[in-house]
C-alpha positions as CSV (number, residue, x, y, z in Angstrom):
1,M,-8.5,30.4,-42.1
2,P,-7.7,34.1,-42.1
3,S,-4.1,35.1,-41.4
4,A,-3.5,36.7,-38.0
5,Q,-0.3,38.5,-39.1
6,P,0.2,41.7,-41.0
7,P,1.0,41.0,-44.7
8,D,4.2,43.0,-44.9
9,R,6.2,40.8,-42.6
10,P,8.8,38.5,-44.0
11,P,7.4,34.9,-44.2
12,R,9.8,33.5,-41.6
13,A,9.2,36.3,-39.1
14,A,5.4,36.0,-39.7
15,R,5.6,32.3,-38.9
16,R,7.6,32.9,-35.8
17,A,5.1,35.5,-34.7
18,L,2.2,33.3,-35.4
19,L,3.7,30.4,-33.4
20,A,4.4,32.8,-30.5
21,D,0.8,34.0,-30.6
22,W,-0.5,30.4,-30.7
23,A,1.6,29.5,-27.7
24,E,0.2,32.5,-25.8
25,L,-3.4,31.7,-27.0
26,G,-3.0,28.1,-25.6
27,K,-1.2,29.3,-22.5
28,L,1.7,26.9,-23.3
29,R,3.4,27.1,-19.9
30,L,0.2,26.3,-18.0
31,S,-0.5,23.5,-20.5
32,L,2.9,22.0,-19.9
33,L,2.2,22.0,-16.1
34,V,-1.0,20.0,-16.9
35,V,1.1,17.6,-19.0
36,A,3.5,17.2,-16.1
37,T,0.8,16.2,-13.7
38,T,-0.6,13.8,-16.3
39,A,2.8,12.2,-16.7
40,A,3.1,11.9,-12.9
41,G,-0.3,10.1,-12.8
42,Y,0.9,7.7,-15.5
43,A,4.2,7.1,-13.7
44,I,2.7,6.2,-10.3
45,A,0.1,3.9,-11.8
46,P,0.7,0.1,-11.4
47,D,1.1,-0.4,-15.1
48,G,2.8,2.9,-16.0
49,R,6.4,1.7,-15.9
50,G,7.4,0.6,-19.3
51,D,5.2,1.7,-22.2
52,I,6.9,4.9,-23.2
53,G,5.0,5.0,-26.5
54,R,1.6,5.1,-24.7
55,L,2.9,7.7,-22.3
56,M,3.9,9.9,-25.2
57,L,0.5,9.5,-26.9
58,A,-1.2,10.4,-23.6
59,V,1.1,13.4,-23.1
60,C,0.4,14.7,-26.7
61,G,-3.3,14.2,-26.4
62,T,-3.4,16.0,-23.0
63,L,-1.3,18.8,-24.3
64,L,-3.6,19.4,-27.3
65,A,-6.7,19.3,-25.2
66,A,-5.2,21.7,-22.7
67,L,-4.2,24.1,-25.4
68,G,-7.7,24.0,-26.9
69,A,-9.4,24.6,-23.5
70,N,-7.1,27.6,-22.8
71,G,-7.6,29.0,-26.2
72,L,-11.4,28.8,-26.1
73,N,-11.2,30.4,-22.6
74,Q,-9.3,33.4,-24.1
75,W,-11.7,33.5,-27.0
76,A,-14.6,33.8,-24.7
77,E,-12.9,36.4,-22.4
78,R,-11.2,38.6,-25.1
79,E,-13.2,41.7,-24.2
80,R,-12.5,41.4,-20.4
81,D,-8.9,40.6,-21.1
82,G,-8.6,43.9,-23.0
83,R,-9.5,45.8,-19.8
84,M,-6.7,44.2,-17.7
85,H,-3.1,45.4,-17.7
86,R,-1.9,41.8,-17.3
87,T,-3.7,40.4,-20.3
88,R,-4.4,43.2,-22.7
89,E,-1.3,42.3,-24.8
90,R,-2.6,38.8,-25.5
91,P,-3.2,38.1,-29.2
92,L,-7.0,38.7,-29.2
93,P,-7.3,41.9,-27.2
94,A,-4.2,43.3,-28.9
95,G,-5.7,42.7,-32.3
96,R,-2.9,40.3,-33.6
97,M,-5.4,37.5,-34.0
98,T,-9.1,37.5,-35.1
99,P,-11.7,35.8,-33.0
100,H,-12.5,33.5,-35.9
101,H,-8.9,32.4,-36.1
102,A,-8.6,31.8,-32.4
103,F,-11.9,29.8,-32.2
104,A,-11.0,27.6,-35.1
105,V,-7.4,26.9,-33.9
106,S,-8.5,26.2,-30.3
107,T,-11.4,24.0,-31.4
108,A,-9.0,22.0,-33.7
109,W,-6.6,21.5,-30.8
110,A,-9.3,20.3,-28.4
111,V,-10.8,17.9,-31.0
112,A,-7.4,16.6,-32.0
113,G,-6.4,16.0,-28.4
114,V,-9.6,14.1,-27.5
115,G,-9.5,12.2,-30.7
116,L,-5.9,11.2,-30.3
117,L,-6.6,9.9,-26.8
118,A,-9.7,8.0,-28.0
119,A,-8.0,6.4,-31.0
120,F,-4.6,5.5,-29.5
121,V,-4.9,5.5,-25.7
122,N,-8.4,4.5,-24.4
123,L,-11.9,5.9,-24.3
124,L,-11.9,6.6,-20.6
125,T,-8.9,8.9,-20.8
126,A,-10.5,10.6,-23.8
127,A,-13.8,11.1,-21.9
128,L,-11.9,12.6,-19.0
129,A,-10.1,15.0,-21.4
130,L,-13.4,16.0,-23.0
131,G,-14.9,16.5,-19.5
132,V,-12.0,18.9,-18.6
133,V,-12.5,20.9,-21.8
134,L,-16.3,21.2,-21.3
135,L,-16.0,22.0,-17.6
136,Y,-13.3,24.6,-18.2
137,V,-15.0,26.3,-21.1
138,L,-18.7,26.0,-20.3
139,V,-18.7,26.2,-16.5
140,Y,-15.5,27.8,-15.2
141,T,-15.2,30.5,-17.8
142,P,-18.8,31.9,-17.5
143,L,-18.7,31.6,-13.7
144,K,-15.6,33.8,-13.3
145,P,-17.5,37.1,-13.6
146,R,-20.4,35.8,-11.5
147,S,-19.2,33.9,-8.4
148,T,-16.0,33.4,-6.3
149,L,-16.8,29.7,-6.5
150,N,-15.1,29.7,-9.9
151,T,-11.8,29.0,-8.1
152,L,-13.1,25.7,-6.8
153,V,-14.4,24.7,-10.3
154,G,-11.1,25.6,-11.7
155,A,-9.4,23.5,-9.1
156,V,-11.5,20.5,-10.2
157,C,-10.3,21.1,-13.8
158,G,-6.7,21.1,-12.6
159,A,-7.2,17.9,-10.5
160,L,-8.4,15.7,-13.4
161,P,-5.2,15.5,-15.5
162,P,-3.5,13.1,-13.0
163,L,-6.6,10.9,-13.3
164,M,-6.0,10.9,-17.1
165,G,-2.4,9.8,-16.6
166,W,-3.5,6.9,-14.4
167,T,-6.3,5.8,-16.8
168,A,-3.9,6.0,-19.7
169,A,-1.6,3.5,-18.0
170,T,-4.3,1.2,-16.6
171,G,-7.5,1.7,-18.5
172,A,-9.5,2.2,-15.3
173,L,-9.8,4.4,-12.2
174,A,-8.7,3.1,-8.8
175,P,-8.3,4.7,-5.3
176,G,-4.7,5.5,-5.9
177,A,-5.6,7.6,-8.9
178,F,-7.4,10.1,-6.6
179,V,-4.4,10.7,-4.4
180,L,-2.5,13.0,-6.7
181,A,-5.8,14.5,-7.9
182,G,-6.5,15.5,-4.3
183,V,-3.1,17.1,-3.9
184,L,-3.6,19.0,-7.2
185,F,-7.1,20.2,-6.1
186,V,-5.9,21.5,-2.7
187,W,-2.7,23.0,-4.0
188,Q,-4.5,25.1,-6.6
189,I,-6.4,27.1,-3.9
190,P,-3.5,28.9,-2.2
191,H,-1.6,29.1,-5.6
192,F,-4.4,30.9,-7.4
193,L,-5.6,33.0,-4.4
194,A,-2.1,34.3,-4.1
195,L,-2.0,35.1,-7.8
196,A,-5.4,36.8,-7.6
197,W,-4.2,38.8,-4.6
198,L,-1.3,40.2,-6.7
199,Y,-3.7,41.2,-9.5
200,R,-6.8,42.0,-7.4
201,D,-7.2,45.5,-8.9
202,D,-6.7,44.1,-12.4
203,Y,-9.3,41.3,-11.9
204,E,-11.8,43.9,-10.6
205,R,-11.0,46.1,-13.7
206,G,-11.8,43.1,-15.9
207,G,-15.1,42.4,-14.1
208,Y,-14.0,39.1,-12.6
209,C,-15.5,37.9,-9.3
210,M,-12.4,36.7,-7.5
211,L,-12.2,36.4,-3.7
212,P,-9.3,38.9,-3.2
213,A,-11.2,41.5,-5.2
214,R,-14.3,41.0,-2.9
215,D,-12.4,40.8,0.4
216,D,-11.5,44.4,1.3
217,D,-9.2,43.7,4.2
218,G,-7.9,40.4,3.0
219,R,-8.8,38.5,6.2
220,I,-10.9,35.8,4.6
221,C,-8.6,35.3,1.6
222,S,-5.4,35.0,3.8
223,T,-7.2,32.6,6.1
224,M,-8.3,30.4,3.1
225,V,-4.7,30.4,1.8
226,L,-3.4,29.2,5.2
227,L,-6.1,26.6,5.7
228,Y,-5.6,25.0,2.3
229,A,-1.8,25.2,2.6
230,L,-2.1,23.3,6.0
231,A,-4.4,20.8,4.4
232,L,-1.8,19.9,1.8
233,V,0.3,18.1,4.4
234,P,-2.2,15.4,5.4
235,V,-3.6,15.2,1.9
236,A,-0.2,14.6,0.4
237,L,0.7,12.1,3.1
238,V,-2.2,9.9,1.9
239,G,0.2,8.9,-1.0
240,H,2.5,7.3,1.6
241,V,-0.2,5.8,3.7
242,A,-1.9,4.2,0.7
243,G,1.4,2.7,-0.5
244,L,2.0,4.8,-3.6
245,A,5.4,6.0,-2.3
246,G,7.8,5.5,0.5
247,W,9.4,7.5,3.4
248,L,11.4,9.8,1.1
249,Y,8.2,11.1,-0.4
250,A,6.5,11.3,3.1
251,G,9.4,13.5,4.3
252,A,9.2,15.7,1.3
253,A,5.4,16.1,1.7
254,V,5.9,17.2,5.3
255,L,8.8,19.6,4.6
256,L,7.3,21.1,1.5
257,G,3.9,21.4,2.9
258,S,5.2,23.0,6.1
259,A,7.2,25.5,4.2
260,L,4.2,26.5,2.1
261,A,2.0,26.8,5.2
262,A,4.7,29.0,6.8
263,T,4.2,31.5,3.9
264,G,0.5,31.3,4.6
265,V,1.1,32.2,8.2
266,L,3.1,35.2,7.1
267,L,0.3,36.3,4.8
268,V,-2.2,36.2,7.6
269,G,0.0,38.4,9.7
270,D,1.0,40.8,6.9
271,R,-1.7,41.0,4.2
272,S,0.6,42.7,1.6
273,R,1.5,42.1,-2.0
274,R,5.0,41.0,-0.8
275,S,3.5,38.3,1.4
276,A,1.1,37.1,-1.4
277,R,4.0,36.9,-3.8
278,R,5.9,34.8,-1.3
279,V,3.0,32.3,-1.2
280,F,2.8,32.3,-5.0
281,L,6.5,31.6,-5.5
282,A,6.5,28.9,-2.7
283,S,3.6,27.2,-4.5
284,L,5.5,27.1,-7.7
285,V,8.4,25.4,-5.9
286,Y,6.2,23.0,-4.0
287,L,4.5,21.2,-6.8
288,P,7.4,20.1,-9.0
289,L,9.5,19.0,-6.0
290,L,6.6,17.0,-4.6
291,L,5.9,15.4,-8.0
292,A,9.6,14.6,-8.3
293,A,9.7,13.0,-4.9
294,L,6.6,11.0,-5.6
295,V,7.9,9.6,-8.9
296,A,11.4,8.9,-7.5
297,D,10.1,7.1,-4.5
298,R,7.1,5.4,-6.0
299,A,6.2,1.9,-5.0
300,P,7.9,-0.8,-7.1
301,A,5.7,-2.5,-9.7
302,A,4.6,-6.0,-8.7
303,P,2.3,-8.6,-10.2
304,G,-1.2,-9.0,-8.8
305,A,-2.6,-6.4,-6.5
306,S,-0.8,-3.1,-6.2
307,R,0.5,-1.8,-2.9
308,V,-2.4,0.6,-2.8
309,E,-5.0,-2.2,-3.1
310,A,-3.1,-4.2,-0.5
311,R,-3.0,-1.2,2.0
312,L,-6.7,-0.6,1.5
313,A,-7.5,-4.2,1.9
314,D,-5.6,-4.3,5.2
315,A,-7.6,-1.3,6.4
316,S,-10.9,-3.0,5.6
317,G,-10.0,-6.5,6.8
318,T,-10.3,-8.1,3.4
319,A,-7.5,-9.7,1.4
320,P,-6.7,-8.7,-2.2
321,P,-6.9,-11.3,-4.8
322,A,-3.7,-13.4,-5.1
323,P,-1.8,-13.4,-8.3
324,P,-2.2,-16.5,-10.5
325,A,0.3,-19.2,-9.8
326,P,3.0,-19.8,-12.5
327,S,2.3,-22.8,-14.7
328,A,4.5,-25.8,-14.3
329,P,7.2,-26.2,-17.0
330,R,6.4,-28.6,-19.7
């Protein structure tokens, strides 16, 4: 593998610079957010309460897969990134890393992540991870310069990691697994549209087809931000209704969702960069606080059917299977 650093640097400085470039190639901060949603999915699952070793394996595999997907995305977009002020100092457009190096490292990360999940967690979680990588690299990435629908495809990619956390804990998908995935899907729309609004000129310079760059007066974009922010309140409350968490979480869902929606209202009335930045920052506050409330107020683990299954059974008029009776002492 060719070196990505000038040969005259001291070895220690060269290693630090290479690690920093790898972190930027894999969008480490974004990848850590993916890991946080995976861990939240694991924590709220019925069986995700005690096996810390499995959680760590799931987190490591998810992180590697996310780094790989982000790196392959940057490898494919290196020329367009070079046109944008926000991204032109990334390792590839800045010339600090060769395309061959970036492709090899990113592919190794993705393969290692999926392989680790398959070998030490379960095949379903590994399949979901592979699906995220392929969807992100082969669908989302080429769609970005062609259609504004890329935002919805990207939101699907961001909604799958909580499912991976749930399947890592339980080995199967269940209705409760889709609650957090739904929150992540809806949350990403106002979050990303606000970011795209802030960099609308840059995205247009790079040739990306983002809604803010195609919406001259911002009326459609600001309305979409508000509608999705409003939708977060009932979508997040499904977690309480389904029995995943209690009233503390429900209160947090209402308060946080209302605050984010309020920034959307301000954006509709004042379609400025300042208002868009307010939405973006509010979205950054919303997600970690909501996840913290969900994990802190999650339903207690119990034998037999989970509270989610019980609530759904009540709604449909059928009873969940009863837990097996304890055997008599001998």
